[in-house]
Every structure is written in C-alpha cells, then in structure tokens.
matplotlib code that plots the C-alpha trace (Angstrom):
import matplotlib.pyplot as plt

x = [21.7, 18.6, 16.0, 13.3, 10.0, 9.4, 6.1, 5.8, 9.2, 8.2, 10.0, 10.7, 11.6, 10.6, 12.7, 15.7, 15.6, 15.3, 18.4, 20.3, 19.4, 20.4, 23.8, 24.3, 24.0, 20.2, 18.1, 15.6, 11.9, 11.0, 7.3, 4.9, 1.7, 2.4, 3.9, 6.1, 7.3, 8.1, 10.3, 12.4, 12.9, 14.2, 16.5, 17.8, 18.8, 16.3, 14.0, 10.5, 7.1, 3.9, 1.8, -1.6, -2.2, -5.7, -5.8, -5.9, -5.5, -2.4, -1.0, -1.0, 0.6, 3.1, 4.1, 3.7, 6.8, 8.8, 8.8, 9.4, 12.2, 13.7, 12.6, 14.0, 12.1, 11.4, 13.6, 11.6, 8.5, 8.8, 5.1, 5.1, 2.0, 2.7, -0.9, -3.1, -6.9, -9.2]
y = [165.6, 163.3, 164.5, 163.1, 164.1, 162.9, 162.7, 162.7, 164.3, 165.9, 162.7, 159.2, 157.8, 160.0, 162.7, 160.2, 159.5, 163.1, 163.7, 160.5, 161.3, 164.9, 163.9, 161.5, 164.2, 164.1, 167.2, 166.6, 168.2, 167.1, 167.7, 167.8, 168.7, 171.7, 174.5, 174.5, 170.9, 172.7, 175.3, 172.6, 171.0, 174.2, 174.5, 171.5, 172.5, 170.7, 172.2, 171.8, 172.6, 171.8, 169.2, 167.6, 164.4, 164.4, 168.0, 168.3, 171.6, 171.5, 168.8, 170.8, 174.0, 171.8, 170.6, 174.3, 175.1, 172.2, 172.7, 176.2, 176.1, 172.4, 172.0, 168.5, 165.4, 163.9, 160.5, 159.4, 160.1, 158.1, 158.4, 158.0, 157.4, 158.2, 156.8, 153.9, 154.8, 152.3]
z = [20.4, 21.4, 22.9, 25.4, 26.7, 30.1, 32.1, 35.9, 36.8, 40.1, 42.1, 41.9, 38.5, 36.3, 38.4, 38.3, 34.4, 33.9, 35.7, 34.6, 30.7, 30.9, 32.5, 29.7, 26.9, 25.9, 25.6, 28.3, 28.4, 32.1, 32.8, 36.0, 36.9, 39.6, 39.2, 42.0, 40.5, 37.5, 38.9, 41.2, 37.7, 36.2, 39.0, 38.4, 35.2, 33.1, 30.5, 32.4, 31.5, 33.4, 31.5, 33.0, 30.9, 31.6, 29.7, 26.1, 26.8, 29.2, 26.5, 23.6, 25.4, 26.8, 23.0, 21.4, 24.1, 23.5, 19.5, 20.0, 21.4, 19.7, 16.1, 16.0, 16.4, 19.6, 20.0, 22.7, 24.8, 28.4, 30.6, 34.2, 35.7, 39.7, 40.7, 39.4, 39.2, 41.3]

ax = plt.figure().add_subplot(projection="3d")
ax.plot(x, y, z, "-o")
ax.set_aspect("equal")
plt.show()
C-alpha cells in the first residue's frame, strides 16, 4: 500500500486530498496544527497527527509517530500552506 503524509488537513485542499486518497486506497497520514482538528480527522477515519511545520520538535514528534506505526517509506509528502506570510 502506498503511503502519503499531507500537512494542512484541517480544511480545504488538504482535507479534500486526505479523504480522496484514503478512498483510493492510500495509507494517509493527515496532519494539522490544532488538537481539535486532529480529533476531527481521526473521527473521519484518518490516521491523524499534530504537526506544526514551524517547530522542529513538532516535526520530529509527528514523524516518529508515523514511522512507529508504518515502517515502510512514505511514497509522497504533500505540504499545504494555508496562509502566506507577508
């Protein structure tokens, strides 16, 4: 089974991609910054993790969880940025 990690899954394109790829048979690791959003993703049946790309600790923690539960390599990593910094 191919696996994909998607950031920014709390809404919009990230959420749509996560749901669509899961439906197509991918192992989807959906991430979001907020705990409430992570719970929402889990309630949708997705493997969901808290991930804040501005924090190296958060990145390390999320990747540790992914590799703990899925020992194969990730086929794809998709990063969705919800806000553009000025």
